[in-house]
N, C-alpha and C positions, 0 to 999 in steps of 0.2 A: 603820422605813419609813413614809414619809408616805402620807396617804390618796390623793394624786394618783398616786403610783408604784404603789400597790395597784390602783387603777382601770386604769392603763396595763397592768399585768401581766395582769390579768383579761382585758382586751381582746385582748392578744396570744394568750393561751391560747384564747379563743373563736375568734379568726381561724384559728389552726392547726387547731383541731378542724373548722371549716367547710371548709378546704381539703382535709383528709384525707377528710372525708365526701363532698365533691364528686367527688374523684378516684375514690373507691370506687364511687359511683354511676355515673360515666362509664364505668369499666372494666366494671362489670356490664352497662351498657347496650351497650358495645362487644362484649361476649362474646355478647350475644343477636342482634346484627346478622348478616344472612346475605349472602353474596356474590350480587350482582345480575347477574353475568355477566363475560364476558371481552371486552376491547377490544384489538385489535392495531393499532398504527400504525407503518408502515414509512416511514422518511424516505429515500426513494429519489429518483433522478432518471433521466432518459432514458439517461444513460451508465452507470448503476449498478443496473439492474433485475435483480439476482441473486436476489431473493426478493420475492414479494408477500405481502400479508396473508393472502390466501386459501391460497396454498401453505404458508405458515407454519402457519396453523390446521390444515391437513391433516397437516403433519409432526408437530405436537404431539399429534395423535391425540385421546385422550379428555380432555385437560387441561380444556377448556372445560366439558365435561359434569361433570367431577369438582368443579370449582370452583362451579358453579351451586348456590345454596342452602347452600353450606358455611359454617359460622361463620367470620367474618372472623378471629377470634382463632386459627383453625387454618390460615390461609393463610400459607404461608412464601414470601415474595417472593425470598429468597436462593436457595432451592432451585430456584425457577422460572428465575432468572437462570443458575444452573449448567447446567440443561437446555438453555437457549438457547445457551450458550457452546459446546456440543458440535456445533452445526450449522455446517458449514464455510462456509456462505454469509453468515453474520452476523459483522460486524466487532465490534459491541458492542450491549449491550441493557440495559434497565432495567425492572424491574417495580415497580409501586406500587399502593396501594389508594386509590381516589378517594373523595371524600366521599359520593358517591351509592351507594357499596358495590360499584362494579365494580372489577375488577382490570385495570389498564392495562399493556400491554407496549409499550414504545417501543424500536424496533429500527433500527439503522443497518446497512445491507447491507455486504458485503465491499467494501473500497475498494482495488482492485488497483493495484500500482505496476509490475508487469511480468508477462509471460507467458513461461513456461519450457517449452521443447521439449527432448525427449531427443535424443540424437545421431541416432537413426533418423528423427526428425521426425514419427513417428506418434503419439506421446503428449505431451500438454501439460497444464499446469495454471497458474492465476494464483496470485500470491503478493502478500500485503499487507506493510506495513512491519514488522509484528511476526513475519513469517515464517509466517503461517497460509496454508494452501494451500486452493484450491478447484479441483476438476477442471473443465477446460474442456469444455463441452458445446455442441452446435449452437445451443441456444436462447439462450445468453448470450454476448455478445461485447463487448469494449471495446478501443479502440485504445490500447495501451500499449507500451512498449519490449519488444523480443523478445530473450530470452536462450536460447542453445543450449548445453546442458551436460548431463552425467550426474552430478548431485549424489548422492552415495552415502551419506555418513554425517555425523555431527555435526562433523567436522573439515573438511568441504567442503560448504558449503550455499549455497543461492541468496541468503541474506541477506548474504553476503560481497560481493555485487555492488551492494548498495544505495548505498554511498558514490559509486560511479561514476554510478549513475542520478541521484543528488542533484546531482552536478557537471553532468551533461548537462542537467538540468532548470533549473539556475541559469545556464547558458550556452546560450541558445536556438540560436545558430548551430551549435555542436557537436552539439546535440541533433538538429537537422534534417539534419546531416551523417551521423549514425549510422544505418545501416540495421538492424544487428543487433549483439549482443554475443555473442561465442563464448567460452566459458570452458573451457579445457583443464585448468587447475589454479589454485590461489590465486595463483600467480606467472606465470601466462600468461593474462591478460585481454586478449582480442583484439577490436578494433573492426572490423566489416566496414562500410566507408563506402558511401555512395550513389554515390560516384565509383567507376566499375567498374574492376577490374583489380588491386587490391592490398588488403592488410589491414594493420592497425596493432596490434602487440603492445605493450601498455602495461606488461607485466610485472605487478607488484603495483600496488596503488592509492595508493602513496605519491607525494608531490610531483607532483600532477596538473597544477598550474599550469606548472611547468617543462616537463613532457612535452608539454603542448599548445602551449607557446610554440615548442618545437623543431619540432613538427609544422607549425605555421604557417610557419616559416622554410623548411622543406622544400618546402612547396607553393608558396611565393612565389618562392623563389630557385633551387631545384634542379630540380623537375619541369619547369618551362617550358623549361629548357636541355636536360636529359637526355631528356625525353619521358615521356609518361604511361604508356607500356607498358614502360618499362625495368626496373622493380622490381616484384616481387610481394609482398614483405613489408618493412614498416618496423618496426624494433624500437626502442622507447624505454626498454628496461629498464635501461640503464646511464646513470648521471648525465652530463649535459652533452654528450651525443651522440646521433646517429641512426644506426643500423646498417641499411643497405639491402641486401636480397638481390636480385640480378639474377634476372630471370625465366629459367627453364630452358626452358619450353615457350611458344611463341607462343600468344596468345589467339586463338580462332577469331573470324573477322570477324562482327560482329553485323549484323543487317539494318539498312538505311539509316535507317529511322525511329528505331531505338535510338541510332544515332550522333548523330542530331540531338538527341534528348532528353538524351543524355549531355553534349553540348557545352553545351546551355543550363544544365544542372545545374552543370557545372564553372565556367563563367563567373560564374554567380550565386554559387557557393560562394566563389570567389576574391574577389569583390567584397565579400562579407559578412564575410570572415575579419578578426578584430581584429588590430591590429598587435602586440598583446601580450595574453595571456589575463589577464582580471581576477583579481586576487588573491582567494583564498578567505577571507583574513583581514580583508578590508575590510568 
């Protein structure tokens, strides 16, 4: 081995020893550092104020006091995130240790996509895209689509309606057209339109483009001829057709002001209807 190689080898050994020593000293220093406190940041908006930093601090109880002056080496950010995940008003969270020794909690509040009412209409909750629920209370409200159903078990859940909500969101005209979604079963998804007097049974949520195309033709070609009070139910459950059920009972006459409002909504709706529903695959 040449002298130059020996010198290079010694240099490498010295460098490794230096790095190991530096890491050991840094770890020891880190072990001695104490937590300087807890900071909570809630990324909310006017529309999603389901939790504030003050409310969250109160809900976390003694966590802030427990962390204060605790060795940073003993602070488990994963366990803190697990505690936060159990709070229904939180969509997601992240806990981290800052360079100044504080523990930072970054929280995103619940992001609801729908409000679910039971059949009685007395109890309701919000649901997010992952199926997480938050009980609806007077202090928190957001304007989202309304679903009425009694979801009972894992085979019949509110998450089953999400594809329809996505479709309505991507087709603004149909979204404005929908007053409420009533779910009797996974194969009986019913739209209650803003046009008064009838409902639309989509069946399941397959082939929505075709179903809304047929509904468009019904509104453009059939209702203007047969009259808007002729049918109480339009069923799109079967491919290539619309099954319309004639009204058994006549609707009570609404006050004149409601007639005027309905006529405006109807004319606007017909003017905005697409000739053909845009394909979901485009």
